[in-house]
C-alpha positions as CSV (number, residue, x, y, z in Angstrom):
1,M,51.0,59.3,-20.5
2,R,48.0,61.6,-19.9
3,P,46.6,61.8,-16.4
4,T,43.3,60.1,-16.1
5,T,42.4,61.4,-12.7
6,L,42.6,64.8,-11.1
7,A,44.7,63.3,-8.3
8,R,47.3,62.1,-10.9
9,T,47.2,65.6,-12.5
10,A,48.2,67.1,-9.1
11,E,51.0,64.5,-8.7
12,R,52.4,65.6,-12.0
13,V,52.2,69.3,-11.1
14,A,53.9,68.6,-7.7
15,S,56.7,66.8,-9.5
16,G,57.4,69.9,-11.7
17,Y,55.2,69.3,-14.7
18,S,53.5,72.4,-16.0
19,L,50.1,73.1,-14.5
20,D,48.7,74.3,-17.8
21,M,49.8,71.2,-19.7
22,A,48.8,68.7,-17.0
23,L,45.3,70.3,-16.6
24,R,44.8,70.4,-20.4
25,E,45.8,66.7,-20.7
26,F,43.4,65.8,-17.9
27,L,40.5,67.7,-19.4
28,D,41.0,66.0,-22.8
29,E,40.7,62.7,-21.0
30,F,37.7,63.8,-18.9
31,Y,35.8,65.1,-21.9
32,L,36.4,61.8,-23.8
33,A,35.1,59.7,-20.9
34,S,32.0,58.0,-22.2
35,T,29.8,57.8,-19.0
36,P,29.0,59.9,-16.0
37,E,30.3,57.1,-13.8
38,A,33.7,57.3,-15.6
39,K,33.8,61.1,-15.3
40,G,32.9,60.9,-11.6
41,A,35.7,58.3,-11.0
42,M,38.2,60.7,-12.5
43,L,37.4,63.2,-9.7
44,L,36.9,60.9,-6.8
45,D,40.5,60.6,-5.3
46,E,41.8,63.7,-3.4
47,P,44.7,65.4,-5.2
48,P,47.8,65.4,-3.1
49,P,49.4,68.8,-2.1
50,T,51.4,70.5,-4.8
51,G,53.2,73.0,-2.6
52,D,51.2,75.9,-4.0
53,P,48.0,76.9,-2.1
54,R,46.5,78.4,-5.3
55,Y,46.7,75.0,-7.0
56,E,45.0,73.3,-4.0
57,G,42.1,75.7,-4.3
58,L,42.1,75.3,-8.1
59,F,41.8,71.5,-8.0
60,G,38.8,71.9,-5.6
61,A,37.2,74.3,-8.0
62,V,37.9,72.1,-11.0
63,A,36.2,69.1,-9.3
64,E,33.2,71.0,-8.2
65,Y,32.8,72.8,-11.6
66,L,33.1,69.6,-13.6
67,A,30.7,67.8,-11.3
68,H,28.1,70.5,-11.7
69,Q,28.6,71.0,-15.5
70,Y,28.2,67.3,-16.2
71,E,25.5,66.8,-13.6
72,L,27.5,64.1,-11.9
73,P,25.8,62.5,-8.9
74,R,28.0,64.3,-6.4
75,V,31.0,66.5,-5.9
76,P,33.8,64.7,-4.1
77,D,33.9,65.6,-0.3
78,W,37.6,66.6,-0.5
79,A,36.7,69.5,-2.7
80,F,35.1,71.3,0.2
81,L,38.0,70.9,2.7
82,P,39.3,74.3,4.1
83,S,42.6,73.7,2.2
84,R,40.7,74.0,-1.1
85,Y,39.8,77.7,-0.4
86,L,42.2,80.6,-0.7
87,D,42.7,83.3,1.8
88,R,43.7,85.9,-0.8
89,A,42.2,86.6,-4.2
90,W,43.9,85.0,-7.2
91,H,43.1,86.4,-10.6
92,A,44.2,83.6,-12.9
93,S,45.4,85.6,-15.9
94,S,48.7,86.6,-17.4
95,I,47.2,90.1,-18.0
96,A,47.6,92.0,-14.7
97,D,45.6,95.2,-15.1
98,D,42.6,96.6,-13.3
99,G,40.2,96.0,-16.3
100,M,41.1,92.3,-16.5
101,R,40.8,91.8,-12.7
102,E,37.4,93.4,-12.9
103,Y,36.3,91.2,-15.8
104,L,37.5,88.0,-14.1
105,T,35.8,89.0,-10.8
106,F,32.5,89.5,-12.6
107,A,32.8,86.5,-15.0
108,S,34.2,83.8,-12.7
109,P,31.9,80.8,-12.2
110,A,30.7,80.4,-8.6
111,E,32.7,77.2,-8.0
112,F,35.9,79.3,-8.6
113,A,34.8,82.6,-7.1
114,S,33.7,81.0,-3.8
115,R,37.3,79.8,-3.4
116,N,38.6,83.3,-4.1
117,I,39.8,82.2,-7.6
118,F,38.8,84.5,-10.4
119,A,38.9,83.1,-13.9
120,E,37.1,83.6,-17.2
121,E,33.4,82.5,-17.7
122,R,34.3,79.0,-19.1
123,P,37.7,78.4,-17.5
124,L,38.0,74.7,-18.5
125,R,37.0,74.9,-22.1
126,R,39.0,73.0,-24.7
127,A,38.8,73.3,-28.4
128,R,37.6,69.7,-28.8
129,G,35.7,69.5,-25.5
130,P,31.9,69.1,-25.9
131,L,29.4,71.2,-24.0
132,P,27.4,69.3,-21.5
133,A,24.0,68.1,-22.7
134,G,21.5,70.9,-22.6
135,K,24.0,73.7,-22.1
């Protein structure tokens, strides 16, 4: 069963499920949600710890990014807790060379970069995921 909340996504990851797969499944559900209220409810509950500080920061970035992209009424308060920020830079890519790190540092959305997470320009895109209205 696909996770319908970001908190459930983190629970799956903490239990050993692949981060990539769990996040993709959550995003599919999020993008299919029909109203801003439904989307906001999917982000509301704080994700539990996964055991990996990078993932704690990532879930904060995901919540803030999606709330901004879809112009939701608010970003959940838990997304701004100190545990949702990394002390060290994480360049989220399987390509570990200077050029890729430079690109990610430049391209990363503010919601990720502010947490010391560096990702591509549209880090949560899905093939079937729509662009927010007016984007």
